[in-house]
N, C-alpha and C positions, 0 to 999 in steps of 0.2 A: 469457579468463575467468579470474578469480582465485578459487580455492577455499580457504577457511579453515575449519578444523575446531576448534571449541571443545570443551573437555572436558565442559561442561554448559551449561544454559540461562543461568546467571548470567554465565558468561564470554562467551557469545554476545551477551547484552544489552550488556555492557561494551564489547565490540569494535564493535558496531553504533553505540553512542552515540559512541565515539571517532571513528569515521569521519564521523559527522554534525558533530561539533564541529570536526574538522579542516577540513571543507568550509566551515563558517561562519567560522572564523578566517581562512582563506585568502581568503574572499570574503564580507564581512559582509552584503552585499545578496543573498546566495544565495537561489535559489528552490528550495524543497524540495517534493518530491512525497511525501505521507504516506499511510500505510496504517493500517488498523484490524485488529481481531482479537486473539487471545490472544498471538501471538508477539511483536508489537512492544511490549507493555506494559512489559517489563523495560527495553527501550531508552529509552522515554519516562521511566521512573522515574529512570534514570541521567542523562538530560538535565536533568530537574528538579533533581536533586541538584547537578549541576555549576553550574546557574544559581544555586541557593541559596548555593553557595560562592563566588559571584562569579567563576567561571572562564570564563563564556561569557554573551553577551547575544544575544538574538534580536530585538532591537528593529527592525532593518532587514530581517530575513528575511521573505520572502513564502512562503506555503504553499498548496499545492493538494492536495486529498484525492482518492484514487483513485475513490471510489464512495460511494453510499448507496442505501438502499431507496427504491422508488417507493411513495408513499402513506403512508409512516410519518412522522407529524408530528415536526418538529425537537425539540419539547419532550418527546417520548417518551424515557424513560430508555434505550431500546434503540436509539435512532437513533445513527448514526455522528457526527452533530453533537454530541450529548451526550457520547459516548465521547471525542472529541477535546478537548472542554473539560475534562472530568474528568481525563484522563490527562496533558494537556500545556498547552493554551492558558491555562487559568485559573491555572496554577502558574508561569508564566514571563512574560516581558515581550513576547511576540509581540503586535503591535498588531492590534486588531480589523479595521482597514481593510486589513491585509495578509493576511487569512485568506480563502481562496476555498474554498467547500464546495459541492458539487453539491446542488441542492435537488430532492429526489424528489417534493415536493408542488407544484412549479411548475405554473402553469396550462397552459403550453405546453412540454412536455418537449423537443420538437424545438428550440425556440429556446434552451432551457436548455443543450442539448448544443452548439449552434453557438456560443453566447456563451462557454461555458467554453473551447472551443478558441481563440476570439479573445482571451480574457483571458491564456491561456498564451502566445500569440504576442506580445501587447503587452508582456509583462514580459521578453521575450527568451528564453523557453523555460525548462525545468526543469533545474537543475544536478545535482540528486541525486534520483532516484526510488527510493523504498523500496517493495518488494513482498513479499508472501508467496506461497505456492503452495498451491492446493487439492489435495485428494487425487486429483482427476481432472486435475490439471495446469492449472487455470485461474489466471489472473492478474487481479487486481481481480475483476470479475464477468464476465470474458471466458471463457465456457464453451467446452468442446471444440467445434470446428467454426467458431469465430469467425474471420473473415477477418483475415489478418495486416495488411491495409490499413485495418482499422477505426479510426475516430476515435470520440470520445465518443458514446455511444449508449445506448438503453434495451435492456436484455438480459432475456430470459426465463430464469429460474433453474431449474436441474434440481432434482429432488427430493433428490438427495444433497447438493447445495450448501445447500438450505434446511434440511435436517436438521443439517448441520455448523454452520450459523449460527444455530440456534435460540436458543442462549445462555440468557438469563433469561426468554425468552418461555415461557408456560405450555404451549403446544401448537404442533404444526407448523402448524396452521391459522392461527395468528397471524403466521407468517413470510410477508412479502410474496412474491408470485410473480414480481415484476419488480424490477429495480434499474437505476439510472443509473450508468454507469461509463466511465472512460477506455477508449478502444480500444487495441488492441495497437500500432497505429502511433503513437498518442499516447505510450504508455509508452516505446516504443523511441526516440522523439525526444529523450528526456532525455540529457544529456551523460554522466551516470554512473548506473548502476543498482545497487542493493543488494538482493539477495534473501536473506531470512531464513527459516530453517526449523528446527523442532525436533521431536523425537519420532520414535519408530520407525515410526509410521503413515505418515510421509512418505518413507521410504527408497525404496520401489519407484518412486514417481512421480518422485522426484528423479533416479533412475538413468535413467529414460526421458527426462526433460527435459534433463538435462545431457549425456548420452552417446548417446542414441538419435537417430533421424532427426528432422530439423526438419520438423514437420508440424502443420497446424492441428488435428489430432486431440488434440495435446498442446500447448495454447497456450504454456506456459512454455518449450517447446523453442526458440522464437524468440530467447530470450536468448543462445543460442549465436552468434547473428549480431551481437550488440552489441559495439562496440569497447572498451567499458570497463565490464564487469560484474563485481561482486564478490559471491560467494556465501559466506555464513557459516552453517554448520550446527553443531548440537551433535553429540556422539558418537553418540547414538541415531539421529538422522536420517541420519548418514553411513553407519551400518551397517558393512559390511566394505570 
């Protein structure tokens, strides 16, 4: 595991974008696993700027997103579908046919999960998977107790996760209680993983995930077993 500590969020975002750009330049047909939430927004902004300066093209890149809510329409401004289009897809040359997003409104969620795993396999697997970490150590929506062997599945969300992800929703009641997410085995199958975390609120769980025992009680601790995982933290998240 490679640990990089940035002085602040801006530097974290720049370093993360640089790693993505290096991956795409080395392999223009790279398969990227993408994440949502507050932490990656700066990275996406840097990628958009690099594209605008003609420094990088994503035209051959294929993308797979970690997760999305169950039952939240894609046209909802709070859906991860809309997040990705606002933050990245609509501002670069990623081709629509190369974008794979989990559909939490699918008629048959079991088939949606199985097909997603099949799509990842058909493109040869994910080259770089970007993840954040929840305050309870979750990756994607793999909550504490999720099996390390899990593949894409429908997860029941804890109250703490729902509160943390309320975002622009007016009340906790509006936050879905389930999500469709890559499993921990799916995440770990990526050839390279990039974990991003910022803010003092993440310090304790990062200490557990990166230096504590590898346990399903802290899903992110499985990253200790990955052969090529880079962790980028800002100084607040790194703590002492």
